C-alpha positions, 0 to 999 in steps of 0.5 A: 388709291393708286387707281386714281393717281394722276400721271403727274403724281405717278411720275413723281412717285417714280422719282421723275423730277419732271412730274411733281404733284400738281394739286393739294390732293396729289401732294397729300398722296405723295406725302402719304406714300413716302411715310411722312403722313401717317395720321388720317386727319393730317392727310385730310388737312393737306387735301383741304388746304391748298398750298397754292393759296398761300404762295405768291401767284407767280409761284403757283406752278411750283406750289406742290413741290416738296421744297421750301419756297421763298419769293416776293409777293409784290402785292403784299409788299413782303417776302413769303417763305414756306418750308417744304410740305414734308417738314410741315407734315412731319411737324404736325405728326410730332405735335400730335395735335388734339381737338380743343388744344391751345396752340401757338405758332411762332414765326407763322409766316404765310399761315399755311401751317396754322391752316393745316393745324386747325383741321386737328385742333378744330375751329374753336380752339385757342390759336395764336400766331406770331409774325414779326413782319407787318406786311406778312402778318397782314397777308396771313390774316387775309388768307386765314380770314378767307376760310371759315375754318381759320377765321378764329386764328389770331395773328400778332405782329411781334417777334419771339423776343417781344412776347411776355410770358407773365402776360400770356396764357400757357399753351398745350402745343407750340410750333416754332418755324422761325429758325430759332436757336436751340437755346431759345427753346428754354424761352419758349418753355415759359409759354408751355403748360406742364406736359405740353410739347413744342416742335421746331427746326431749331438751329445749333447745338441742342441740349444734350439730355432732358435736364431739368426742363424736358421729359422727352427730346426727339430729334427727327432728321429728314433729308429732303430734296433740293435743300439741306437737312433740317432737324425737327426737335420735339420737347415735352415740358416736365409735368412736375415743374412748379408753374404759376397758375394762369390768371383768368385774364391771361387768355391771349398772347401778352407782348411787350410791343404793340400787336394787332394795334392793341395795347400790350396784354389786352389780347383776350380769347374771343367768345365762342359762337355756338352756331359754328360747327368745328370741322373735323368732327368725324371718324378721323378723330381716333387717328389724332 
Protein backbone atom coordinates (compact mmCIF):
# COMPACT_ATOMS: atom_id res chain seq x y z
CA UNK A 1 0.00 0.00 0.00
CA UNK A 2 2.85 2.36 0.80
CA UNK A 3 4.27 2.00 -2.72
CA UNK A 4 1.31 3.77 -4.32
CA UNK A 5 1.11 6.63 -1.79
CA UNK A 6 1.19 10.11 -3.26
CA UNK A 7 3.83 12.65 -2.29
CA UNK A 8 1.12 14.69 -0.53
CA UNK A 9 0.00 11.70 1.50
CA UNK A 10 3.58 10.80 2.41
CA UNK A 11 4.17 14.37 3.57
CA UNK A 12 1.04 14.23 5.71
CA UNK A 13 2.13 10.91 7.21
CA UNK A 14 5.41 12.44 8.33
CA UNK A 15 3.57 15.30 10.02
CA UNK A 16 4.29 17.92 7.35
CA UNK A 17 1.32 20.32 7.50
CA UNK A 18 2.08 21.52 3.97
CA UNK A 19 1.01 18.19 2.47
CA UNK A 20 -2.37 16.97 3.71
CA UNK A 21 -4.25 14.26 1.82
CA UNK A 22 -5.46 15.61 -1.52
CA UNK A 23 -8.08 13.03 -2.50
CA UNK A 24 -10.64 10.65 -1.02
CA UNK A 25 -8.25 7.76 -1.64
CA UNK A 26 -5.40 9.50 0.17
CA UNK A 27 -7.69 10.46 3.07
CA UNK A 28 -8.75 6.83 3.51
CA UNK A 29 -5.12 5.72 3.68
CA UNK A 30 -4.26 8.54 6.07
CA UNK A 31 -7.02 7.52 8.50
CA UNK A 32 -6.11 3.83 8.25
CA UNK A 33 -2.42 4.42 8.96
CA UNK A 34 -3.30 6.24 12.17
CA UNK A 35 -5.48 3.40 13.37
CA UNK A 36 -8.72 5.42 13.18
CA UNK A 37 -10.13 3.17 10.46
CA UNK A 38 -9.99 -0.54 11.26
CA UNK A 39 -12.87 -2.00 9.23
CA UNK A 40 -12.37 -2.64 5.53
CA UNK A 41 -15.86 -1.47 4.58
CA UNK A 42 -15.24 1.90 6.26
CA UNK A 43 -11.98 2.35 4.38
CA UNK A 44 -13.82 1.49 1.17
CA UNK A 45 -16.55 3.99 2.06
CA UNK A 46 -14.04 6.82 2.51
CA UNK A 47 -12.56 5.93 -0.86
CA UNK A 48 -15.92 5.91 -2.62
CA UNK A 49 -17.50 8.96 -0.98
CA UNK A 50 -15.62 12.13 -1.87
CA UNK A 51 -15.75 14.67 0.97
CA UNK A 52 -15.04 17.33 -1.62
CA UNK A 53 -18.51 16.77 -3.07
CA UNK A 54 -20.12 17.81 0.23
CA UNK A 55 -18.18 21.00 1.02
CA UNK A 56 -18.83 24.42 -0.59
CA UNK A 57 -17.00 24.67 -3.91
CA UNK A 58 -14.65 27.37 -2.65
CA UNK A 59 -13.45 25.03 0.13
CA UNK A 60 -12.54 22.15 -2.15
CA UNK A 61 -8.79 22.57 -1.61
CA UNK A 62 -9.08 21.87 2.11
CA UNK A 63 -11.79 19.20 1.80
CA UNK A 64 -9.42 16.38 2.80
CA UNK A 65 -7.85 18.01 5.86
CA UNK A 66 -8.54 16.19 9.12
CA UNK A 67 -10.28 19.26 10.48
CA UNK A 68 -13.87 20.39 10.93
CA UNK A 69 -15.14 22.68 8.22
CA UNK A 70 -17.66 25.47 8.56
CA UNK A 71 -18.32 27.74 5.59
CA UNK A 72 -21.19 29.43 3.79
CA UNK A 73 -22.49 28.00 0.54
CA UNK A 74 -23.86 31.06 -1.21
CA UNK A 75 -25.58 28.98 -3.86
CA UNK A 76 -27.54 26.99 -1.28
CA UNK A 77 -28.00 29.98 1.03
CA UNK A 78 -26.80 28.25 4.19
CA UNK A 79 -23.84 27.51 6.43
CA UNK A 80 -22.35 24.05 5.84
CA UNK A 81 -20.60 22.31 8.73
CA UNK A 82 -18.74 19.00 8.60
CA UNK A 83 -16.93 17.35 11.49
CA UNK A 84 -13.35 16.21 10.99
CA UNK A 85 -13.02 13.01 8.93
CA UNK A 86 -11.47 11.25 11.92
CA UNK A 87 -14.60 11.99 13.99
CA UNK A 88 -16.80 10.43 11.32
CA UNK A 89 -14.49 7.44 10.98
CA UNK A 90 -14.44 6.87 14.75
CA UNK A 91 -18.24 7.24 14.87
CA UNK A 92 -18.73 4.64 12.14
CA UNK A 93 -16.42 2.22 13.94
CA UNK A 94 -18.35 2.77 17.18
CA UNK A 95 -21.73 2.33 15.50
CA UNK A 96 -20.68 -1.07 14.12
CA UNK A 97 -23.26 -0.85 11.34
CA UNK A 98 -24.58 -4.06 9.82
CA UNK A 99 -26.19 -4.57 6.43
CA UNK A 100 -29.94 -4.00 6.57
CA UNK A 101 -30.04 -2.21 9.93
CA UNK A 102 -32.28 0.83 10.32
CA UNK A 103 -30.43 4.10 10.90
CA UNK A 104 -31.35 7.58 12.15
CA UNK A 105 -28.94 10.48 11.62
CA UNK A 106 -29.87 13.47 13.82
CA UNK A 107 -28.34 16.79 12.82
CA UNK A 108 -27.34 15.28 9.48
CA UNK A 109 -26.00 18.51 8.00
CA UNK A 110 -24.33 18.03 4.62
CA UNK A 111 -25.27 14.34 4.40
CA UNK A 112 -21.62 13.20 4.24
CA UNK A 113 -21.88 10.86 7.24
CA UNK A 114 -25.03 9.27 5.82
CA UNK A 115 -23.36 8.76 2.45
CA UNK A 116 -20.54 6.91 4.23
CA UNK A 117 -22.95 4.91 6.41
CA UNK A 118 -24.92 3.63 3.41
CA UNK A 119 -21.87 1.61 2.36
CA UNK A 120 -22.28 -0.46 5.53
CA UNK A 121 -26.07 -0.47 5.74
CA UNK A 122 -26.68 -1.05 1.99
CA UNK A 123 -28.93 1.08 -0.19
CA UNK A 124 -32.19 -0.69 0.76
CA UNK A 125 -31.86 -0.15 4.52
CA UNK A 126 -34.31 2.20 6.26
CA UNK A 127 -32.28 5.39 6.62
CA UNK A 128 -33.64 8.70 7.88
CA UNK A 129 -31.88 12.05 8.38
CA UNK A 130 -33.09 14.99 10.46
CA UNK A 131 -31.76 18.49 9.77
CA UNK A 132 -33.38 21.65 11.17
CA UNK A 133 -32.04 24.16 8.61
CA UNK A 134 -34.36 24.01 5.55
CA UNK A 135 -31.72 25.20 3.09
CA UNK A 136 -29.11 22.77 4.39
CA UNK A 137 -31.66 19.93 4.38
CA UNK A 138 -32.46 20.62 0.73
CA UNK A 139 -28.78 20.85 -0.14
CA UNK A 140 -28.16 17.43 1.42
CA UNK A 141 -31.19 15.96 -0.41
CA UNK A 142 -29.71 17.15 -3.69
CA UNK A 143 -26.28 15.72 -2.82
CA UNK A 144 -27.64 12.35 -1.75
CA UNK A 145 -29.98 12.12 -4.77
CA UNK A 146 -27.00 12.45 -7.11
CA UNK A 147 -25.63 9.05 -6.01
CA UNK A 148 -27.59 5.88 -6.80
CA UNK A 149 -26.42 4.34 -3.51
CA UNK A 150 -27.99 7.11 -1.40
CA UNK A 151 -31.19 7.95 -3.26
CA UNK A 152 -33.31 6.05 -0.74
CA UNK A 153 -32.06 8.14 2.20
CA UNK A 154 -34.89 10.36 3.47
CA UNK A 155 -34.02 13.83 4.79
CA UNK A 156 -36.55 15.54 7.08
CA UNK A 157 -36.56 19.24 7.93
CA UNK A 158 -36.95 19.14 11.71
CA UNK A 159 -35.01 19.32 14.96
CA UNK A 160 -34.46 16.65 17.56
CA UNK A 161 -37.20 18.21 19.70
CA UNK A 162 -39.74 18.07 16.84
CA UNK A 163 -39.58 14.28 16.73
CA UNK A 164 -42.47 12.32 18.19
CA UNK A 165 -41.41 8.89 19.43
CA UNK A 166 -45.03 7.71 19.53
CA UNK A 167 -45.33 8.22 15.76
CA UNK A 168 -41.89 6.97 14.86
CA UNK A 169 -40.44 3.58 14.14
CA UNK A 170 -37.57 2.40 16.36
CA UNK A 171 -34.05 2.24 14.97
CA UNK A 172 -31.15 -0.17 15.30
CA UNK A 173 -28.55 2.60 15.28
CA UNK A 174 -28.61 6.37 15.82
CA UNK A 175 -25.92 8.97 15.24
CA UNK A 176 -26.32 12.43 16.72
CA UNK A 177 -23.98 14.99 15.20
CA UNK A 178 -25.93 18.04 16.30
CA UNK A 179 -23.97 18.94 19.42
CA UNK A 180 -26.63 17.48 21.70
CA UNK A 181 -26.34 17.62 25.46
CA UNK A 182 -25.65 14.44 27.38
CA UNK A 183 -29.14 14.49 28.86
CA UNK A 184 -30.62 14.47 25.36
CA UNK A 185 -29.38 10.89 25.08
CA UNK A 186 -32.36 9.87 27.21
CA UNK A 187 -34.68 11.49 24.67
CA UNK A 188 -32.94 9.74 21.79
CA UNK A 189 -33.24 6.42 23.63
CA UNK A 190 -36.98 6.55 22.89
CA UNK A 191 -36.13 6.02 19.22
CA UNK A 192 -33.86 3.01 19.78
CA UNK A 193 -34.79 -0.64 19.60
CA UNK A 194 -33.81 -2.66 22.69
CA UNK A 195 -30.18 -3.55 22.15
CA UNK A 196 -29.78 -0.67 19.71
CA UNK A 197 -26.82 1.70 19.93
CA UNK A 198 -26.35 5.44 19.56
CA UNK A 199 -23.16 7.41 19.11
CA UNK A 200 -22.48 11.13 19.23
CA UNK A 201 -20.16 13.89 20.45
CA UNK A 202 -22.46 14.71 23.36
CA UNK A 203 -21.62 17.85 25.32
CA UNK A 204 -21.67 18.37 29.06
CA UNK A 205 -21.53 15.90 31.92
CA UNK A 206 -22.39 12.35 30.89
CA UNK A 207 -24.28 9.81 32.94
CA UNK A 208 -22.02 8.43 35.66
CA UNK A 209 -22.96 4.79 35.18
CA UNK A 210 -25.15 2.58 33.02
CA UNK A 211 -28.18 3.27 35.26
CA UNK A 212 -31.60 1.97 34.29
CA UNK A 213 -31.33 2.74 30.59
CA UNK A 214 -28.02 1.62 29.16
CA UNK A 215 -26.07 -1.63 29.26
CA UNK A 216 -22.82 -0.16 28.04
CA UNK A 217 -21.27 3.30 27.93
CA UNK A 218 -18.01 4.00 26.17
CA UNK A 219 -16.33 7.40 25.98
CA UNK A 220 -13.69 7.56 23.27
CA UNK A 221 -11.52 10.68 23.59
CA UNK A 222 -9.53 11.66 20.52
CA UNK A 223 -7.37 14.80 20.40
CA UNK A 224 -7.47 16.04 16.83
CA UNK A 225 -5.37 18.60 15.01
CA UNK A 226 -6.42 22.26 15.02
CA UNK A 227 -9.55 21.88 17.11
CA UNK A 228 -10.57 21.03 20.63
CA UNK A 229 -10.97 17.43 21.82
CA UNK A 230 -14.35 15.84 21.34
CA UNK A 231 -15.89 12.94 23.20
CA UNK A 232 -17.63 10.29 21.14
CA UNK A 233 -19.96 8.36 23.40
CA UNK A 234 -21.50 5.00 22.51
CA UNK A 235 -24.51 3.84 24.51
CA UNK A 236 -26.43 0.58 24.08
CA UNK A 237 -30.06 0.46 25.15
CA UNK A 238 -30.78 -2.38 27.55
CA UNK A 239 -32.45 -5.44 26.05
CA UNK A 240 -34.73 -6.01 29.07
CA UNK A 241 -36.44 -2.61 29.10
CA UNK A 242 -40.21 -2.78 28.55
CA UNK A 243 -40.91 -1.20 25.18
CA UNK A 244 -44.03 -0.70 23.11
CA UNK A 245 -44.14 -2.74 19.94
CA UNK A 246 -43.78 -0.78 16.73
CA UNK A 247 -47.07 -0.33 14.89
CA UNK A 248 -47.02 -1.48 11.29
CA UNK A 249 -47.86 2.08 10.27
CA UNK A 250 -44.85 3.54 12.04
CA UNK A 251 -42.20 2.95 9.40
CA UNK A 252 -40.82 6.46 9.30
CA UNK A 253 -39.94 9.41 11.54
CA UNK A 254 -42.97 10.95 13.21
CA UNK A 255 -42.75 14.68 13.80
CA UNK A 256 -44.81 17.23 15.64
CA UNK A 257 -43.86 19.71 12.90
CA UNK A 258 -44.14 19.41 9.15
CA UNK A 259 -41.19 17.73 7.45
CA UNK A 260 -40.56 17.20 3.76
CA UNK A 261 -43.86 19.04 3.12
CA UNK A 262 -45.86 16.05 4.38
CA UNK A 263 -48.32 15.74 7.22
CA UNK A 264 -46.89 14.75 10.63
CA UNK A 265 -46.71 11.00 11.09
CA UNK A 266 -47.24 10.33 7.37
CA UNK A 267 -43.62 9.48 6.61
CA UNK A 268 -43.57 5.83 5.68
CA UNK A 269 -40.93 3.41 4.50
CA UNK A 270 -40.65 3.33 0.72
CA UNK A 271 -41.22 0.08 -1.13
CA UNK A 272 -38.01 -1.65 -2.14
CA UNK A 273 -37.22 -1.86 -5.83
CA UNK A 274 -36.29 -5.42 -6.66
CA UNK A 275 -33.99 -4.45 -9.50
CA UNK A 276 -31.65 -2.48 -7.27
CA UNK A 277 -28.56 -4.32 -6.15
CA UNK A 278 -27.43 -3.14 -2.69
CA UNK A 279 -23.81 -1.96 -2.71
CA UNK A 280 -21.13 -3.50 -0.57
CA UNK A 281 -22.26 -7.12 -0.93
CA UNK A 282 -18.71 -8.37 -1.39
CA UNK A 283 -15.91 -9.93 0.59
CA UNK A 284 -15.88 -6.94 2.96
CA UNK A 285 -19.02 -8.24 4.69
CA UNK A 286 -17.09 -10.18 7.28
CA UNK A 287 -15.46 -6.99 8.54
CA UNK A 288 -18.65 -5.13 9.34
